[in-house]
C-alpha positions as CSV (number, residue, x, y, z in Angstrom):
1,M,-0.1,0.1,0.0
2,L,1.2,3.6,-0.6
3,L,0.6,6.5,1.7
4,V,-0.3,9.8,0.0
5,S,-1.1,13.2,1.4
6,A,-4.2,15.1,0.1
7,R,-5.0,18.9,0.7
8,Y,-8.2,20.3,-0.4
9,Y,-8.8,24.0,-1.0
10,N,-11.8,26.4,-1.0
11,I,-15.0,24.8,-2.2
12,V,-13.3,21.3,-2.6
13,A,-12.6,21.2,1.1
14,N,-16.2,22.5,1.9
15,L,-17.7,19.6,-0.3
16,L,-15.5,16.9,1.1
17,G,-15.9,18.2,4.8
18,R,-12.1,18.3,5.3
19,R,-9.0,20.2,4.5
20,Q,-6.5,17.5,4.4
21,E,-5.9,13.8,5.0
22,Q,-3.5,11.0,4.7
23,R,-4.7,8.2,2.2
24,T,-3.6,4.7,1.8
25,V,-4.0,3.5,-1.8
26,P,-3.0,0.4,-3.5
27,P,0.1,0.5,-5.8
28,G,-0.7,1.5,-9.3
29,T,-3.5,3.8,-8.3
30,T,-3.7,6.8,-10.6
31,M,-4.8,10.4,-10.0
32,R,-8.0,9.7,-12.0
33,E,-8.7,6.8,-9.6
34,L,-8.1,9.0,-6.5
35,V,-10.6,11.6,-7.9
36,V,-13.3,8.9,-8.7
37,A,-12.8,7.5,-5.0
38,L,-13.3,11.1,-3.7
39,A,-16.5,11.4,-5.8
40,E,-17.9,8.2,-4.7
41,E,-17.5,9.3,-1.1
42,S,-19.1,12.7,-1.7
43,P,-21.7,13.1,-4.5
44,S,-21.7,16.9,-4.2
45,F,-17.8,16.8,-5.0
46,Q,-18.7,14.5,-7.9
47,N,-20.7,17.4,-9.4
48,L,-17.6,19.6,-9.3
49,A,-15.0,17.0,-10.4
50,F,-16.6,15.5,-13.5
51,T,-18.4,16.6,-16.6
52,A,-21.7,15.2,-17.7
53,S,-19.7,12.8,-20.0
54,G,-17.7,11.5,-17.0
55,Q,-14.4,13.3,-17.8
56,V,-12.5,15.1,-15.0
57,S,-13.8,18.6,-15.2
58,G,-11.7,21.6,-16.0
59,H,-13.3,23.3,-12.9
60,L,-10.7,21.2,-10.8
61,R,-7.1,21.9,-10.7
62,L,-4.7,19.1,-9.5
63,F,-1.2,19.4,-8.3
64,R,1.1,16.6,-7.4
65,N,4.3,17.4,-5.4
66,M,3.9,21.1,-6.5
67,Q,3.5,20.3,-10.1
68,V,0.5,20.7,-12.2
69,V,-1.0,17.3,-13.1
70,N,-1.2,16.8,-16.9
71,D,-1.6,13.0,-17.0
72,L,-4.4,11.8,-14.9
73,D,-3.4,8.1,-15.5
74,E,0.2,8.2,-14.3
75,P,0.4,6.1,-11.2
76,L,0.8,7.7,-7.8
77,A,4.1,7.1,-5.7
78,D,4.4,6.5,-1.9
79,G,4.7,10.0,-0.2
80,D,3.2,12.0,-3.0
81,E,1.3,15.2,-1.9
82,I,-1.7,15.9,-3.9
83,R,-3.6,19.3,-3.9
84,F,-7.1,19.9,-5.1
85,F,-8.0,23.4,-6.1
86,P,-11.1,24.8,-7.7
87,A,-10.3,26.6,-11.0
88,V,-10.2,30.2,-10.4
89,S,-11.5,32.8,-12.8
90,G,-11.4,36.6,-12.7
91,G,-12.2,39.7,-14.6
């Protein structure tokens, strides 16, 4: 099993009911699978995280070890720090 640290910000934290946690995941778990697991735990988060067609939404910004996640299918590693931000817009 792998241990990853997850931090949630703004509306993501509100929807999940927590700001951070340590999660144990099986080896080979991808970022996409982590997002799916969180959505299964919180249907309100699912509405933010996924589009109607089931794709991870552009309204969610993901960072892994302080780097933007571009490949949602890359396996996580032990000790990774994952940050979940809602997309920010301004004008």
